[in-house]
N, C-alpha and C positions, 0 to 999 in steps of 0.2 A: 504495498499501499503508501502512497505517494506522503508523504509529510501533510498537505494539502488533508486527502483523505483520514487520515489518521485524527487531525486537528477538528475536523468537522465531525468523525464519531467520538469525539472525547467528550464536546458540546452538546450532541445528542443524550451522550448517560446520563451529563449532568441538568439536562430538562429533562430527563425520563426517572431520575431521581429526587428533583425539585417537585414533580407531579403528583407524586400520592402527598408528599407533606404537605403542601396547601391543600389536598384532597381531604387527609386526615385531620386537620385543624381544623379546616371548613365546619365536619360533623360534630367533634368537641367540642369549640365554642359554644354550638346550637342546641347542646345537649340538656340544658335546663328550659331553653325552650320547649324542645318534642318531648320531655317529659312532662311540662303542664299539658301539650297540645295533649297528648295521649290521657293523662291524668291518670297517670302509674306513680305506684308509692318506689322506693327505693330499692327493694326487692324487685319488683317487678322489670324497674331497671336494670336489676342486675343479669336478668333473663333476656331480655330485648340485645343488653351487651353481648349473651354468650353466641349468638351468632360470629358475629366479628370472630371474636376467640376459634369458633370451630372453622370458620372459614378460612382462616388465616393456617389454621393447623394443615387443612386439607389441602390449600394451596402449594405449602411446604412438604408437603411426603410428594405429593404428586409433579413437582417441578422438575425434579432433578431424571427422572426416568423421561420425562417427556421433551429437556432440553439435552438428552442423549438423542431422542430417536430423532428429531427434527430440527434440532441447534436454537437458538438462544433467540432467535429474529420472533420466529411465530408465536413463541411463549411471552414472549416481553408485549407481541402486539393485544394475544389474547388477554395477559393479565390486564392490563391496563383498559381494555374495553372491559373487562368486568368492574373494574375500581367505576368506570364512566356508570356502565348498566347500573351498578349498584347505588352510587351517588342521583342515580334519576329514581330508581324505587324506593329508596330512604326520603325522597321529596315527595312522592305521593303518598306514602304510607304516613308523612307528616299532616300532609292536608285532607286526606278522609274523614279522620285520623283512624291508622288500623296499626296496631302492634305487632302483630303479625306481618302484616308488609315493611314495616321497617325493621325488624329482626331478618326477613328476607333477604333485604336489600343491605342490610350488615354483613349476612353471609357471603354474597357475591363479592362486594368490598373486601375482605376477608381472603377469600379467596384469589383475586386477583392482587393484592397486594403480596401475599406469601408467593406463587407463584411467580408475579414477575418479577420481584426484589432477587428470588434466586439466580434467575436467566440475568437481568441486568447486571449483576455481580459477577455473572463468569465472563460477560462480553467486555466487563470495565476489567478482569486479570487480562485477559486477553490482551487491550490496548495496555498493559503494564507494561508486557511483555514484548509490544511492539515496539512501544516508544522507549521502555527502558527508566521511565521515574513513577512514581509514586502515584497514581490516580485513583484508587479504594478509598481511601482516608477523605478526601476531597469530596469524593460521593454521598458518600452516607453526611458530610456537612452541608451538602448540600439538600439531601431531604431536611434536617435539622431547620436550613435555612426559609425551606420551601413551610415548613410548621411555623413559624415564626409569622411571615407574610401571610400567608394563609389564617391565622390564629387573629393577626391585626387587623382583617379585612372582616373575620366574625364577629369583631366586638364591637368593630363600626355598624356594623350591620343590625346586632346585637341592637346597640346604643339607640340606632334611628328606627326600629320595631322594623326592621326591612323582613317581609316575611320568611319563614323557613325555606319552604317548598321553592320561590323562585331565587332566593342565593344560592339552594342547592346546585339550582337547573344553569344558572349564571356560569358556577364553578365547571358542570360537568362538560358544558358548549366550548368555555378554554381549556380544559382538559383535550378536548378533541382534537381541538387545534392544533393543543403542542404535540399530540399523539402522531398526527399527519405530518408534520415539520422532522418532529425528530426521526421518527423512525426510516425515512430515506437515506440517511445517514450510517446506519444499523447494516450490516451484509448478513445476507445470510449464509448457515453452513456454520458459523462458528460455534460449539460444544457439540457437534454432533460426535460420538465414540466410533472409534475405526479398530478399536481393539478386535483381533478376531479371538472366537472361541474355538477353544479345544472339542474335536471331536468325541462326541458322544458325552460332552458334560456343557452345560452352560455357565458362559461368566460368572451367575453367582454364588457360584461353587468354587469359586477362586477362592486362593490362600486369605487375602483380605477380608472374602468375606465370612471363611470361619474363624479367623481370627476375630473378629469383630467383637462377640459375645463374653469374650474371655478380658475385655478393658475394664468392666464392672470390678474384678479382681484386683483393680489398681485405685490403694488406695487414696493415693495422691490426684489420680484424676477425680473421684466423688469428690473430695474438699474443694476441685474448682468446681466442679458441680453445682455444689453448694453456695459457691460464690457468685454464680450464673444467675441460680433461683433468686439469691434473695436483691439481686440487681437489677432481674429482669421483673420483678414481681414491684419492683420501685419503680420504673418507669413505667411497667403496665400501670400501676395503680392510678399513677398522675393523667397518664393520658386517657383512661376512661373516667377517674369521679373527680379531678382536679376543680374545672366547675361548679361543680354539684356543691363538693366539699365548701367550697371559700361561698358559696351562696347559699345551702340550709347550714353550714358549722359555724360562720361567722358571720352571719346577717349582710352579706353585699348583693348589690343585685347584679343580675342575669351582665347587666357589661362589664360592670369590674371584673365578675370572676372570670369573664374572658380575655380581660386583659391580664389577671395574674398566669392565665394560662400560657399567654406570650411570653411573659416574663420567663416561665417554666422551661419555655421551649425553646427562646434565645441562650437561654446560662446552658441548655443542653449542646445549642450551636457552636458556642466559645468552648465549652469542655471538650469536643470533638475537632473542631478545629486546632485548638493547643495541645491537642493529647499529645501528638508525636514529640513534641519539645520537651515534655514532660517525661514521656518512656524512654528517653533519648539519654536524659541526664540522671533519673532517680530510677530508675526499672522499673519492671511490673509491682511487684509486693509493694514497693511504699505507692504508687499511683491506686491499685489497688487499694489500699489501708487507708490511705488520702479523701479518695474518690469515698468509701464508707462512712467516715467519722460527716465528711458533706453531708453526705446524706441523712447522717441519722441523727445529725445538730436539724436541719433543715425540719424533717420529721418532728421533732422533739416540740419545736416549736410552733410548730401550726397546729400538733395536737393538744400541747397544752397551753398553749399564749391565750387568752379572752381578746388581747389587743389585736385586730384585726388587723392592720397596717405592719404589725411585727409577724405575725401570720406571712402575709403578702409578700415580706421583707423577705422571709425565711424558705421561699416555696424557691429563691433562688440559688439558695444552697443547695437546696433536694434535688433542682436540676443538674448542677456541675458535679455532686456526687454520683447522678444516676446514669450520666450520659458514656462514661467511659467502664466501669464494669464490666457489661457483656461483652463490646468484645475485643476488651482485651486478655477476659477471662478465655474467652474462645479460643485466642492466639496463646495463653499458656496450653491450652489441652492439644493443639496441634505440636507444639515443642517439649511435651511429657513424656515421647516416646515414640516407639516406630508404630503402621498403622495409624498416620495421624488422620486420614477420612473416618475410619470407626470412632477413633478419641474425640474428634472436633462433631460428629453427628452425637453420640454419646450427650456432651455436653450441651448442643444446643437443642435438644428432643428434650432436655432437664429443662434449659431456659424456656422455650415452646410451654410444656407443662403450666408453668408458674402465669407464663400470657394467659392459658387457657381456662385453668379452673378458679386461678388468683380474682383476677375482678368480679365476678360473679359471686365466689364466695363471701367478699367481702361488701358485695351490695346488700345479702342476704345478714350479714354481721351487720351494718349498716342501719338496716330496715329496723332491728332490736336494740341496739344500742346507739345509732347514731352513726355516724360517718367518724367524726375525728376519733373514736373509740374503736372503728373499726379498723384507722391505720395505726395501731397499738402494735397489729398483728404483724404488718409494714416494716415496722419500727423495730420490732425482736429482729426479724430475718437480716437485716441493714447491720444492725450493731453485732450480730455473729459474724456477720463477713471481715470486722474489723479486727477478730480473734484469728480466723483463718486465711486472713489475707497471704501469709509466705508461702502458702501453696504455688499461688500464682508464678514463684519464682523459680522458671520449670528450664531458663537456656541450659543449663548444664547437668544437666540428667544424659543418661547413658542409658543407652538398650537394655545395658544388663540389670539394670536397676529397679525395670518394671518386670510383671510376669507374663507380658505377649511377647510371643515370640515375632521376629522380624518377619515380613512377610518377603515372597520372591520377587516380588513385583510391585512397583508403585501401583498403586490405585489410578486409573483413571475416572472416578466419574465425577460427573460436573457436579454435583448437588456437593461431592467433601471438595470438590476446585474451590466451589462458590465460598466455604465454610472456612477452606483455610486461611480465605484471602479476606476475609470477612472485618481482621483486625486492621 
């Protein structure tokens, strides 16, 4: 590829990461309004949000195989189209109003994000290989930047009492234009697996596949999984509940609740764009510990302070703390021993379980005890990550230090490629 083609492709990937960030934050900032229009309790809203988690898990589990067979371009296109379709279904569901329709829209939205995110990371890793420069960290920063801009627009729409259906429809139309423009620069055929299979044996029965279950025997890897669970729960709880937490728990109006979420997203963006600087100077363990401390301090003040201004400011610490935990822990898992694909897959699954189970469970607790009290669960998990942060320091581990045998050949699974490059 020419330098110009690589540059256009990289810019297209930035846009394809920016797009879901805007769409997600547009939904999040309008959750108080949607909740009121549907007439739901906090627990019932948790069930609605469950659709997003289920869809995300389905997309993540299916995407690697689809990329391996069809390449990144069609998977990116399908994933983004599902995001757009889900946004439109949510808009219709809030207009009717219909909780099942909103849930279905969130499921489509989650499936599109889960599937498309894997594919765009595979493509980003290929651009890194061609260009010889880091691309993936900036991609994830662009997603966070999208959440800031989408959140700011959502806050303005909330303050102006702009109808939710019209707001989400506008976002869907903008996303459609972005997709049409960006997809032209993404080449076909990237990520298709060309590895031949041995006669009489499927590729799935190779050494990497046989060794995958044994990673459960590595204690340090399980500790890394615990870090991911804690930090993924902290991020997911904010994404699903922060506006409602500030509205119901601290008495802010819907517009101010959206503003607080924008602050959280901005802190996440800052943390992700500056993460490489701190990692290169202090190492993973120190960064994970500092992140967990920041997240715990933020959660502590949000939960126990009765001053709304203090709680809103504390959200910035929460966002900074949650920004790096997941990607840094995934990187640590990849360096923890042989068979990186199996190791990163295991840790990623633990993280997605936190996204799947955590937010709805917090909704049920919030229905009985209030959202502020429900966040104590998140605080306990994040505080535990402070103690186990040294597990993220895996750079010097050797293959003899773990219980998993060295595979005879490297894995070519596109999903594993994505997960290894996520940090």
